[in-house]
Backbone and ligand atoms as CSV (ligand in chain L), in Angstrom:
chain,resi,resn,atom,element,x,y,z
A,1,MET,N,N,-9.775,-27.656,-8.458
A,1,MET,CA,C,-10.708,-26.514,-8.589
A,1,MET,C,C,-9.957,-25.275,-8.362
A,2,ARG,N,N,-10.360,-24.063,-8.876
A,2,ARG,CA,C,-9.694,-22.772,-8.812
A,2,ARG,C,C,-10.303,-22.198,-7.753
A,3,LYS,N,N,-9.604,-21.237,-6.983
A,3,LYS,CA,C,-10.199,-20.661,-5.890
A,3,LYS,C,C,-9.468,-19.362,-5.774
A,4,ALA,N,N,-9.986,-18.206,-5.020
A,4,ALA,CA,C,-9.284,-17.083,-4.854
A,4,ALA,C,C,-8.324,-17.302,-3.768
A,5,ALA,N,N,-7.244,-16.329,-3.739
A,5,ALA,CA,C,-6.167,-16.550,-2.661
A,5,ALA,C,C,-6.796,-16.363,-1.274
A,6,PRO,N,N,-6.265,-16.924,-0.299
A,6,PRO,CA,C,-6.599,-16.800,0.878
A,6,PRO,C,C,-6.304,-15.279,1.377
A,7,VAL,N,N,-6.978,-14.859,2.241
A,7,VAL,CA,C,-6.982,-13.375,2.846
A,7,VAL,C,C,-6.561,-13.461,4.137
A,8,ALA,N,N,-5.372,-12.717,4.609
A,8,ALA,CA,C,-5.173,-12.662,6.004
A,8,ALA,C,C,-5.988,-11.665,6.705
A,9,LYS,N,N,-6.486,-12.198,7.850
A,9,LYS,CA,C,-7.283,-11.586,8.852
A,9,LYS,C,C,-6.538,-10.452,9.437
A,10,THR,N,N,-7.113,-9.239,9.734
A,10,THR,CA,C,-6.299,-8.160,10.400
A,10,THR,C,C,-6.989,-8.134,11.878
A,11,LYS,N,N,-6.069,-8.018,12.806
A,11,LYS,CA,C,-6.578,-7.671,14.263
A,11,LYS,C,C,-7.115,-6.413,14.473
A,12,ALA,N,N,-8.086,-6.468,15.362
A,12,ALA,CA,C,-8.816,-4.993,15.691
A,12,ALA,C,C,-7.601,-4.193,16.451
A,13,ALA,N,N,-7.607,-2.967,16.483
A,13,ALA,CA,C,-6.752,-1.993,16.825
A,13,ALA,C,C,-7.393,-2.137,18.497
A,14,PRO,N,N,-6.240,-2.024,19.519
A,14,PRO,CA,C,-6.660,-2.581,20.945
A,14,PRO,C,C,-7.343,-1.368,21.465
A,15,ASP,N,N,-6.991,0.061,21.216
A,15,ASP,CA,C,-7.413,1.234,22.149
A,15,ASP,C,C,-7.632,2.651,21.269
A,16,GLY,N,N,-8.096,2.434,20.413
A,16,GLY,CA,C,-8.200,3.747,19.627
A,16,GLY,C,C,-7.022,4.358,18.987
A,17,THR,N,N,-6.020,3.298,18.873
A,17,THR,CA,C,-4.523,3.854,18.265
A,17,THR,C,C,-4.193,2.615,17.345
A,18,ALA,N,N,-3.422,2.886,16.171
A,18,ALA,CA,C,-2.922,1.797,15.572
A,18,ALA,C,C,-1.325,2.204,15.388
A,19,SER,N,N,-0.653,1.160,15.589
A,19,SER,CA,C,0.990,1.305,15.490
A,19,SER,C,C,1.579,0.757,14.365
A,20,GLY,N,N,2.389,1.423,13.707
A,20,GLY,CA,C,3.182,0.702,12.361
A,20,GLY,C,C,4.599,1.013,12.599
A,21,ARG,N,N,5.279,0.363,11.594
A,21,ARG,CA,C,6.664,0.360,11.674
A,21,ARG,C,C,7.257,0.184,10.251
A,22,CYS,N,N,8.445,0.710,9.988
A,22,CYS,CA,C,9.142,0.530,8.698
A,22,CYS,C,C,9.601,-1.085,8.656
A,23,LEU,N,N,10.373,-1.369,7.686
A,23,LEU,CA,C,10.775,-2.778,7.469
A,23,LEU,C,C,11.970,-2.935,8.504
A,24,CYS,N,N,12.873,-2.186,8.795
A,24,CYS,CA,C,13.976,-2.278,9.592
A,24,CYS,C,C,13.536,-2.094,11.120
A,25,GLY,N,N,12.574,-1.426,11.239
A,25,GLY,CA,C,12.125,-1.251,12.725
A,25,GLY,C,C,12.732,0.145,13.327
A,26,ALA,N,N,13.515,0.841,12.666
A,26,ALA,CA,C,14.200,2.007,12.966
A,26,ALA,C,C,13.049,3.070,13.440
A,27,VAL,N,N,11.871,2.930,12.596
A,27,VAL,CA,C,10.980,4.186,12.721
A,27,VAL,C,C,9.686,3.376,13.064
A,28,GLU,N,N,9.166,3.790,14.192
A,28,GLU,CA,C,7.720,3.602,14.499
A,28,GLU,C,C,6.848,4.559,14.679
A,29,ILE,N,N,5.595,4.287,14.137
A,29,ILE,CA,C,4.647,5.488,14.157
A,29,ILE,C,C,3.398,5.121,14.849
A,30,GLU,N,N,2.408,6.048,15.003
A,30,GLU,CA,C,1.018,5.841,15.698
A,30,GLU,C,C,0.056,6.847,15.336
A,31,ILE,N,N,-1.111,6.262,15.010
A,31,ILE,CA,C,-2.181,7.218,14.577
A,31,ILE,C,C,-3.264,6.992,15.487
A,32,GLY,N,N,-4.161,7.845,15.654
A,32,GLY,CA,C,-5.657,7.733,16.143
A,32,GLY,C,C,-6.405,6.968,15.161
A,33,THR,N,N,-7.295,5.995,15.817
A,33,THR,CA,C,-8.214,5.426,15.060
A,33,THR,C,C,-9.723,5.807,15.592
A,34,PRO,N,N,-10.722,5.878,14.690
A,34,PRO,CA,C,-10.687,5.576,13.181
A,34,PRO,C,C,-10.115,6.502,12.543
A,35,VAL,N,N,-9.311,6.211,11.399
A,35,VAL,CA,C,-8.598,7.210,10.790
A,35,VAL,C,C,-9.831,8.203,9.894
A,36,ARG,N,N,-9.237,9.124,9.355
A,36,ARG,CA,C,-10.288,10.021,8.531
A,36,ARG,C,C,-10.784,9.285,7.193
A,37,TRP,N,N,-9.830,8.708,6.310
A,37,TRP,CA,C,-10.349,8.000,5.464
A,37,TRP,C,C,-9.303,6.951,4.863
A,38,ALA,N,N,-9.636,6.160,3.885
A,38,ALA,CA,C,-8.569,5.184,3.330
A,38,ALA,C,C,-9.009,4.947,1.974
A,39,TRP,N,N,-7.998,4.785,1.279
A,39,TRP,CA,C,-8.114,4.747,-0.302
A,39,TRP,C,C,-6.812,4.131,-0.917
A,40,HIS,N,N,-7.088,3.574,-2.251
A,40,HIS,CA,C,-6.038,3.152,-3.020
A,40,HIS,C,C,-5.621,4.231,-3.941
A,41,ASP,N,N,-4.197,4.341,-4.020
A,41,ASP,CA,C,-3.644,5.423,-5.215
A,41,ASP,C,C,-3.022,4.550,-6.224
A,42,HIS,N,N,-3.506,4.796,-7.303
A,42,HIS,CA,C,-2.894,4.169,-8.403
A,42,HIS,C,C,-2.070,5.066,-9.402
A,43,SER,N,N,-1.784,6.177,-8.793
A,43,SER,CA,C,-1.398,7.277,-9.756
A,43,SER,C,C,0.173,6.764,-10.030
A,44,ALA,N,N,0.893,7.428,-11.189
A,44,ALA,CA,C,2.149,7.029,-11.511
A,44,ALA,C,C,3.365,7.412,-10.419
A,45,ALA,N,N,3.013,8.506,-9.627
A,45,ALA,CA,C,4.034,9.116,-8.811
A,45,ALA,C,C,4.232,8.054,-7.563
A,46,THR,N,N,2.749,7.735,-7.177
A,46,THR,CA,C,2.769,6.786,-5.941
A,46,THR,C,C,3.485,5.339,-6.442
A,47,ARG,N,N,2.985,4.940,-7.595
A,47,ARG,CA,C,3.463,3.698,-8.042
A,47,ARG,C,C,4.826,3.582,-7.884
A,48,ARG,N,N,5.636,4.581,-8.568
A,48,ARG,CA,C,7.038,4.562,-8.314
A,48,ARG,C,C,7.746,4.645,-6.981
A,49,ALA,N,N,6.983,5.641,-6.217
A,49,ALA,CA,C,7.573,5.734,-4.916
A,49,ALA,C,C,7.566,4.616,-4.057
A,50,HIS,N,N,6.544,3.756,-4.378
A,50,HIS,CA,C,6.395,2.483,-3.372
A,50,HIS,C,C,7.053,1.205,-4.201
A,51,GLY,N,N,7.297,1.491,-5.425
A,51,GLY,CA,C,7.807,0.418,-6.515
A,51,GLY,C,C,6.879,-0.750,-6.306
A,52,ALA,N,N,5.539,-0.427,-6.476
A,52,ALA,CA,C,4.361,-1.227,-6.424
A,52,ALA,C,C,3.258,-1.044,-7.247
A,53,ALA,N,N,2.449,-1.819,-7.573
A,53,ALA,CA,C,1.061,-1.703,-8.565
A,53,ALA,C,C,0.479,-0.436,-8.175
A,54,TYR,N,N,0.295,-0.422,-6.731
A,54,TYR,CA,C,-0.559,0.776,-6.206
A,54,TYR,C,C,-0.382,0.695,-4.812
A,55,ALA,N,N,-0.661,2.019,-4.258
A,55,ALA,CA,C,-0.403,1.894,-2.697
A,55,ALA,C,C,-1.676,2.285,-2.120
A,56,THR,N,N,-1.706,1.795,-0.927
A,56,THR,CA,C,-3.068,2.210,-0.165
A,56,THR,C,C,-2.707,2.817,1.060
A,57,TYR,N,N,-3.601,4.100,1.226
A,57,TYR,CA,C,-3.394,5.113,2.264
A,57,TYR,C,C,-4.285,4.990,3.357
A,58,VAL,N,N,-3.844,5.498,4.522
A,58,VAL,CA,C,-4.938,6.189,5.310
A,58,VAL,C,C,-4.627,7.578,5.573
A,59,GLY,N,N,-5.701,8.241,5.813
A,59,GLY,CA,C,-5.612,9.552,5.956
A,59,GLY,C,C,-5.679,9.970,7.388
A,60,SER,N,N,-4.901,10.775,7.999
A,60,SER,CA,C,-5.163,11.262,9.557
A,60,SER,C,C,-4.841,12.537,9.788
A,61,TRP,N,N,-5.673,13.203,10.610
A,61,TRP,CA,C,-5.483,14.631,10.948
A,61,TRP,C,C,-4.025,14.438,11.460
A,62,ARG,N,N,-3.136,15.625,11.134
A,62,ARG,CA,C,-1.741,15.570,11.647
A,62,ARG,C,C,-1.551,15.384,12.998
A,63,LYS,N,N,-2.426,16.041,13.756
A,63,LYS,CA,C,-2.364,16.002,15.293
A,63,LYS,C,C,-2.574,14.679,15.982
A,64,ARG,N,N,-3.110,13.720,15.161
A,64,ARG,CA,C,-3.471,12.359,15.478
A,64,ARG,C,C,-2.319,11.364,15.154
A,65,PHE,N,N,-1.202,11.784,14.507
A,65,PHE,CA,C,-0.023,11.213,13.774
A,65,PHE,C,C,0.945,11.576,14.683
A,66,ARG,N,N,1.852,10.370,15.075
A,66,ARG,CA,C,2.919,10.622,15.936
A,66,ARG,C,C,4.155,9.699,15.556
A,67,VAL,N,N,5.204,10.178,15.293
A,67,VAL,CA,C,6.414,9.261,15.261
A,67,VAL,C,C,6.905,8.935,16.499
A,68,THR,N,N,6.875,7.873,16.995
A,68,THR,CA,C,7.084,7.193,18.414
A,68,THR,C,C,8.497,6.658,18.501
A,69,ARG,N,N,9.132,6.678,17.388
A,69,ARG,CA,C,10.683,6.174,17.500
A,69,ARG,C,C,11.317,6.513,16.207
A,70,GLY,N,N,12.619,6.886,16.336
A,70,GLY,CA,C,13.318,7.090,14.973
A,70,GLY,C,C,13.057,8.116,14.236
A,71,ALA,N,N,12.675,9.335,14.793
A,71,ALA,CA,C,12.195,10.459,13.974
A,71,ALA,C,C,13.818,10.951,13.078
A,72,GLY,N,N,14.635,10.823,13.699
A,72,GLY,CA,C,16.062,11.166,13.097
A,72,GLY,C,C,16.407,10.229,11.924
A,73,GLU,N,N,15.747,9.180,11.750
A,73,GLU,CA,C,16.045,8.205,10.890
A,73,GLU,C,C,15.166,8.761,9.370
A,74,ILE,N,N,14.312,9.722,9.626
A,74,ILE,CA,C,13.319,9.868,8.456
A,74,ILE,C,C,13.909,10.815,7.402
A,75,THR,N,N,13.884,10.430,6.288
A,75,THR,CA,C,14.381,11.475,5.193
A,75,THR,C,C,13.084,11.866,4.268
A,76,ARG,N,N,13.217,13.089,3.766
A,76,ARG,CA,C,12.147,13.643,2.829
A,76,ARG,C,C,12.671,13.708,1.515
A,77,PHE,N,N,11.462,13.536,0.434
A,77,PHE,CA,C,11.536,13.872,-0.775
A,77,PHE,C,C,10.693,15.104,-1.085
A,78,ARG,N,N,10.972,16.204,-1.470
A,78,ARG,CA,C,9.664,17.168,-1.780
A,78,ARG,C,C,9.860,17.284,-3.473
A,79,ASP,N,N,8.575,16.901,-4.001
A,79,ASP,CA,C,8.372,17.168,-5.462
A,79,ASP,C,C,7.863,18.708,-5.685
A,80,GLU,N,N,8.736,19.310,-6.091
A,80,GLU,CA,C,8.187,20.806,-6.337
A,80,GLU,C,C,7.114,21.264,-7.340
A,81,THR,N,N,7.117,20.085,-8.375
A,81,THR,CA,C,6.040,20.305,-9.370
A,81,THR,C,C,4.723,20.076,-8.841
A,82,THR,N,N,4.420,19.142,-7.849
A,82,THR,CA,C,3.092,18.844,-7.318
A,82,THR,C,C,3.049,19.405,-5.860
A,83,GLY,N,N,4.044,19.959,-5.348
A,83,GLY,CA,C,3.844,20.347,-3.997
A,83,GLY,C,C,3.570,19.324,-2.849
A,84,THR,N,N,4.075,18.146,-3.194
A,84,THR,CA,C,3.922,17.028,-2.289
A,84,THR,C,C,5.388,16.679,-1.413
A,85,THR,N,N,5.379,16.019,-0.492
A,85,THR,CA,C,6.365,15.782,0.220
A,85,THR,C,C,6.435,14.296,0.737
A,86,ARG,N,N,7.169,13.463,0.492
A,86,ARG,CA,C,7.178,11.943,0.780
A,86,ARG,C,C,8.240,11.826,1.673
A,87,SER,N,N,7.777,10.949,2.755
A,87,SER,CA,C,9.199,10.595,3.894
A,87,SER,C,C,9.190,9.008,3.891
A,88,PHE,N,N,10.396,8.753,4.045
A,88,PHE,CA,C,11.019,7.411,3.967
A,88,PHE,C,C,11.720,7.145,5.007
A,89,CYS,N,N,11.984,5.873,5.527
A,89,CYS,CA,C,12.910,5.538,6.429
A,89,CYS,C,C,14.599,5.531,5.574
A,90,ALA,N,N,15.217,6.393,6.277
A,90,ALA,CA,C,16.797,6.639,5.633
A,90,ALA,C,C,17.344,5.137,5.621
A,91,ARG,N,N,17.421,4.381,6.418
A,91,ARG,CA,C,17.824,3.006,6.496
A,91,ARG,C,C,17.462,1.935,5.491
A,92,CYS,N,N,15.888,1.792,5.581
A,92,CYS,CA,C,15.393,0.729,4.961
A,92,CYS,C,C,14.800,1.186,3.587
A,93,GLY,N,N,14.362,2.398,3.524
A,93,GLY,CA,C,13.614,2.782,2.472
A,93,GLY,C,C,12.226,2.708,2.299
A,94,THR,N,N,11.597,2.328,3.534
A,94,THR,CA,C,10.237,2.274,3.520
A,94,THR,C,C,9.273,3.600,3.609
A,95,PRO,N,N,8.450,3.641,2.599
A,95,PRO,CA,C,7.636,4.883,2.505
A,95,PRO,C,C,6.866,5.081,3.923
A,96,LEU,N,N,6.869,6.139,4.454
A,96,LEU,CA,C,6.179,6.466,5.880
A,96,LEU,C,C,4.954,7.433,5.895
A,97,ALA,N,N,5.045,8.514,4.969
A,97,ALA,CA,C,4.133,9.591,4.962
A,97,ALA,C,C,4.239,10.272,3.535
A,98,TYR,N,N,3.027,10.714,3.191
A,98,TYR,CA,C,2.728,11.527,1.996
A,98,TYR,C,C,1.937,12.616,2.160
A,99,GLU,N,N,2.564,13.962,2.258
A,99,GLU,CA,C,1.917,15.030,2.646
A,99,GLU,C,C,1.618,16.068,1.411
A,100,ARG,N,N,0.594,16.665,1.338
A,100,ARG,CA,C,0.458,17.738,0.342
A,100,ARG,C,C,0.289,19.018,0.934
A,101,ALA,N,N,0.838,20.083,0.107
A,101,ALA,CA,C,1.117,21.603,0.841
A,101,ALA,C,C,-0.460,22.006,1.020
A,102,ARG,N,N,-1.191,21.657,-0.118
A,102,ARG,CA,C,-2.683,22.254,0.241
A,102,ARG,C,C,-3.415,21.563,1.169
A,103,SER,N,N,-3.099,20.607,1.837
A,103,SER,CA,C,-3.811,19.866,2.914
A,103,SER,C,C,-2.877,19.731,4.198
A,104,ALA,N,N,-2.320,21.018,4.684
A,104,ALA,CA,C,-1.497,20.917,5.596
A,104,ALA,C,C,-1.618,20.265,6.798
A,105,HIS,N,N,-3.066,20.047,7.330
A,105,HIS,CA,C,-3.315,19.424,8.444
A,105,HIS,C,C,-3.652,18.145,8.318
A,106,MET,N,N,-3.361,17.404,7.183
A,106,MET,CA,C,-3.698,15.852,7.011
A,106,MET,C,C,-2.195,15.308,6.695
A,107,VAL,N,N,-1.942,14.196,7.096
A,107,VAL,CA,C,-0.922,13.328,6.784
A,107,VAL,C,C,-1.299,11.938,6.193
A,108,ASN,N,N,-0.827,11.591,5.084
A,108,ASN,CA,C,-1.301,10.238,4.614
A,108,ASN,C,C,-0.289,9.219,4.706
A,109,VAL,N,N,-0.632,7.957,5.363
A,109,VAL,CA,C,0.191,6.805,5.698
A,109,VAL,C,C,-0.015,5.780,5.034
A,110,PRO,N,N,1.046,5.113,4.474
A,110,PRO,CA,C,0.841,3.611,3.851
A,110,PRO,C,C,0.084,2.698,4.864
A,111,ARG,N,N,-1.006,2.144,4.342
A,111,ARG,CA,C,-1.821,1.230,5.283
A,111,ARG,C,C,-0.847,-0.073,5.588
A,112,ALA,N,N,-0.072,-0.254,4.737
A,112,ALA,CA,C,0.722,-1.589,5.021
A,112,ALA,C,C,1.425,-1.591,6.166
A,113,LEU,N,N,1.716,-0.377,6.750
A,113,LEU,CA,C,2.795,-0.276,7.887
A,113,LEU,C,C,2.112,-0.838,9.011
A,114,PHE,N,N,0.693,-0.736,9.152
A,114,PHE,CA,C,-0.024,-1.195,10.524
A,114,PHE,C,C,-0.260,-2.510,10.567
A,115,THR,N,N,-0.201,-3.208,11.648
A,115,THR,CA,C,-0.705,-4.609,11.707
A,115,THR,C,C,-2.221,-4.728,12.344
A,116,THR,N,N,-2.561,-3.698,12.684
A,116,THR,CA,C,-4.030,-3.733,13.291
A,116,THR,C,C,-4.869,-3.065,12.403
A,117,ARG,N,N,-6.148,-3.176,12.695
A,117,ARG,CA,C,-7.239,-2.220,11.960
A,117,ARG,C,C,-6.923,-0.729,12.171
A,118,THR,N,N,-7.493,0.029,11.170
A,118,THR,CA,C,-7.231,1.492,11.408
A,118,THR,C,C,-8.553,2.193,11.466
A,119,GLY,N,N,-9.507,1.358,11.396
A,119,GLY,CA,C,-10.953,1.863,11.736
A,119,GLY,C,C,-11.750,2.325,10.248
A,120,ARG,N,N,-10.994,2.179,9.163
A,120,ARG,CA,C,-11.788,2.490,7.884
A,120,ARG,C,C,-11.316,1.438,6.845
A,121,GLU,N,N,-12.284,0.985,5.998
A,121,GLU,CA,C,-12.207,0.098,4.836
A,121,GLU,C,C,-11.717,1.090,3.779
A,122,PRO,N,N,-10.617,0.559,2.981
A,122,PRO,CA,C,-10.118,1.335,1.702
A,122,PRO,C,C,-11.234,1.177,0.808
A,123,ARG,N,N,-12.218,2.107,0.412
A,123,ARG,CA,C,-13.216,1.855,-0.363
A,123,ARG,C,C,-12.967,2.866,-1.584
A,124,TYR,N,N,-12.197,3.821,-1.682
A,124,TYR,CA,C,-11.968,4.892,-2.678
A,124,TYR,C,C,-10.746,4.507,-3.463
A,125,HIS,N,N,-10.860,5.006,-4.508
A,125,HIS,CA,C,-9.786,4.839,-5.526
A,125,HIS,C,C,-9.324,6.089,-6.227
A,126,VAL,N,N,-7.996,6.581,-6.101
A,126,VAL,CA,C,-7.473,7.671,-6.791
A,126,VAL,C,C,-6.829,7.229,-7.997
A,127,ALA,N,N,-6.977,7.976,-9.101
A,127,ALA,CA,C,-6.320,7.758,-10.445
A,127,ALA,C,C,-6.596,6.282,-10.939
A,128,ILE,N,N,-7.755,5.902,-10.771
A,128,ILE,CA,C,-8.063,4.368,-11.227
A,128,ILE,C,C,-7.874,4.173,-12.574
A,129,ASP,N,N,-7.997,5.134,-13.411
A,129,ASP,CA,C,-7.444,5.116,-14.872
A,129,ASP,C,C,-5.979,4.703,-15.150
A,130,GLN,N,N,-5.385,4.743,-14.251
A,130,GLN,CA,C,-3.801,4.274,-14.178
A,130,GLN,C,C,-3.542,2.965,-13.632
A,131,LEU,N,N,-4.693,2.287,-13.413
A,131,LEU,CA,C,-4.492,0.892,-12.858
A,131,LEU,C,C,-3.695,0.170,-13.825
A,132,GLN,N,N,-2.735,-0.637,-13.503
A,132,GLN,CA,C,-1.831,-1.353,-14.400
A,132,GLN,C,C,-2.308,-2.689,-14.784
A,133,ASP,N,N,-2.153,-3.182,-16.008
A,133,ASP,CA,C,-2.874,-4.400,-16.463
A,133,ASP,C,C,-2.062,-5.681,-15.899
A,134,TRP,N,N,-0.748,-5.378,-15.349
A,134,TRP,CA,C,-0.357,-6.400,-14.528
A,134,TRP,C,C,-0.448,-6.653,-12.998
A,135,ALA,N,N,-1.338,-5.779,-12.338
A,135,ALA,CA,C,-1.809,-5.613,-11.071
A,135,ALA,C,C,-2.597,-7.058,-10.936
A,136,TYR,N,N,-2.386,-7.571,-9.664
A,136,TYR,CA,C,-3.234,-8.775,-9.148
A,136,TYR,C,C,-4.619,-8.170,-8.860
A,137,LEU,N,N,-5.487,-8.864,-9.495
A,137,LEU,CA,C,-6.876,-8.419,-9.268
A,137,LEU,C,C,-7.932,-9.502,-8.742
A,138,GLY,N,N,-7.068,-10.397,-7.873
A,138,GLY,CA,C,-8.043,-11.575,-7.180
A,138,GLY,C,C,-8.302,-12.749,-8.191
A,139,GLU,N,N,-7.679,-12.983,-9.372
A,139,GLU,CA,C,-7.940,-13.936,-10.351
A,139,GLU,C,C,-7.719,-15.362,-9.517
A,140,PRO,N,N,-8.443,-16.404,-9.925
A,140,PRO,CA,C,-8.306,-17.704,-9.446
A,140,PRO,C,C,-6.899,-18.287,-9.484
A,141,LEU,N,N,-6.396,-18.794,-8.538
A,141,LEU,CA,C,-4.936,-19.257,-8.437
A,141,LEU,C,C,-4.941,-20.798,-8.290
A,142,VAL,N,N,-3.724,-21.408,-8.800
A,142,VAL,CA,C,-3.536,-22.710,-8.337
A,142,VAL,C,C,-2.106,-23.047,-8.087
A,143,PRO,N,N,-1.839,-23.980,-7.170
A,143,PRO,CA,C,-0.278,-24.328,-6.678
A,143,PRO,C,C,0.566,-24.483,-8.012
A,144,LEU,N,N,1.710,-23.966,-7.954
A,144,LEU,CA,C,2.735,-24.213,-8.986
A,144,LEU,C,C,3.564,-25.533,-8.767
A,145,LYS,N,N,3.583,-26.416,-9.660
A,145,LYS,CA,C,3.922,-27.720,-9.255
A,145,LYS,C,C,5.603,-27.690,-9.424
A,146,GLY,N,N,6.171,-28.133,-8.162
A,146,GLY,CA,C,7.353,-28.109,-7.775
A,146,GLY,C,C,7.988,-26.987,-7.219
A,147,PHE,N,N,7.102,-25.942,-6.612
A,147,PHE,CA,C,7.595,-24.729,-6.168
A,147,PHE,C,C,6.405,-24.511,-4.926
A,148,PRO,N,N,6.761,-25.381,-3.727
A,148,PRO,CA,C,5.897,-25.188,-2.715
A,148,PRO,C,C,5.707,-23.693,-2.161
A,149,GLY,N,N,4.529,-23.324,-1.865
A,149,GLY,CA,C,4.289,-21.950,-1.492
A,149,GLY,C,C,4.081,-21.015,-2.727
A,150,VAL,N,N,4.433,-21.348,-3.877
A,150,VAL,CA,C,3.931,-20.527,-5.123
A,150,VAL,C,C,2.866,-20.943,-5.809
A,151,VAL,N,N,2.030,-20.059,-6.017
A,151,VAL,CA,C,0.605,-20.358,-6.936
A,151,VAL,C,C,0.875,-19.351,-8.085
A,152,TRP,N,N,-0.083,-19.784,-8.982
A,152,TRP,CA,C,-0.080,-19.019,-10.279
A,152,TRP,C,C,-1.367,-18.929,-10.962
A,153,GLU,N,N,-1.540,-18.062,-11.851
A,153,GLU,CA,C,-2.627,-17.912,-12.533
A,153,GLU,C,C,-2.846,-18.576,-13.740
A,154,ARG,N,N,-3.527,-19.415,-14.031
A,154,ARG,CA,C,-3.355,-20.373,-15.377
A,154,ARG,C,C,-4.027,-19.600,-16.348
A,155,PRO,N,N,-3.475,-19.617,-17.563
A,155,PRO,CA,C,-4.042,-18.650,-18.552
A,155,PRO,C,C,-5.335,-19.439,-19.094
A,156,ASN,N,N,-6.307,-18.519,-19.013
A,156,ASN,CA,C,-7.700,-18.842,-19.338
A,156,ASN,C,C,-7.733,-18.735,-21.031
A,157,ARG,N,N,-8.052,-20.139,-21.514
A,157,ARG,CA,C,-7.997,-20.225,-23.065
A,157,ARG,C,C,-9.165,-19.504,-23.564
A,158,LYS,N,N,-10.191,-19.750,-23.002
A,158,LYS,CA,C,-11.514,-19.180,-23.460
A,158,LYS,C,C,-11.352,-17.595,-23.504
A,159,LYS,N,N,-10.734,-16.973,-22.795
A,159,LYS,CA,C,-10.678,-15.673,-22.853
A,159,LYS,C,C,-9.478,-15.023,-23.866
A,160,ARG,N,N,-8.737,-15.808,-24.017
A,160,ARG,CA,C,-7.528,-15.454,-25.187
A,160,ARG,C,C,-7.632,-15.207,-26.454
A,161,GLY,N,N,-8.548,-15.746,-27.143
A,161,GLY,CA,C,-9.018,-15.636,-28.395
A,161,GLY,C,C,-7.961,-16.576,-29.313
A,162,PRO,N,N,-7.640,-16.192,-30.599
A,162,PRO,CA,C,-7.039,-17.037,-31.442
A,162,PRO,C,C,-5.739,-17.451,-30.630
A,163,ALA,N,N,-5.194,-18.643,-30.720
A,163,ALA,CA,C,-3.864,-19.140,-30.139
A,163,ALA,C,C,-2.586,-18.288,-30.787
A,164,ARG,N,N,-1.813,-17.935,-29.827
A,164,ARG,CA,C,-0.472,-17.192,-30.403
A,164,ARG,C,C,0.589,-17.982,-30.233
A,165,ARG,N,N,1.283,-18.006,-31.371
A,165,ARG,CA,C,2.705,-18.654,-31.509
A,165,ARG,C,C,3.871,-18.068,-30.761
A,166,VAL,N,N,4.360,-18.700,-29.711
A,166,VAL,CA,C,5.575,-18.097,-29.154
A,166,VAL,C,C,6.992,-18.394,-29.987
A,167,THR,N,N,7.601,-17.372,-30.241
A,167,THR,CA,C,8.725,-17.551,-31.161
A,167,THR,C,C,10.040,-17.159,-30.442
A,168,GLY,N,N,9.840,-17.144,-29.215
A,168,GLY,CA,C,11.063,-16.921,-28.275
A,168,GLY,C,C,11.459,-15.280,-28.407
L,1,ZN,ZN,ZN,13.528,1.295,8.208
């Protein structure tokens, strides 16, 4: 039987703040919760900056965002054509923040950095017309025989139309 992939449950934030960190742990951040808003960004610039199908952000008032460790490890890329600045951990490359010149009082932080809830569900999509056809959209998955822990999406013959010959 096919079923959707299991979803990891996220713990509630303890005390009106959510803490996050980069992959290597050099940089730690904190935001006040609930965050202002949360959304999925499908734009090409964000896709490349994250090396991922899309990125999910939480937006915070700048005054409610703090770097609690490793401020000196943060490096920035300013995109002059769009007036945006992206911050990364200089050691491990984790994206840390995305800021727009025209919204100087806000800072957008990748949702994935936080292990607890941030007080908003990401119900909004930016640049949905750029959603990639290779992104995972919750299709049913089954275990891949011989590869413990790996699941895959079996081709749906009914949807494929005429059989295609694979010629290598
Ligand atoms: Zn790091």
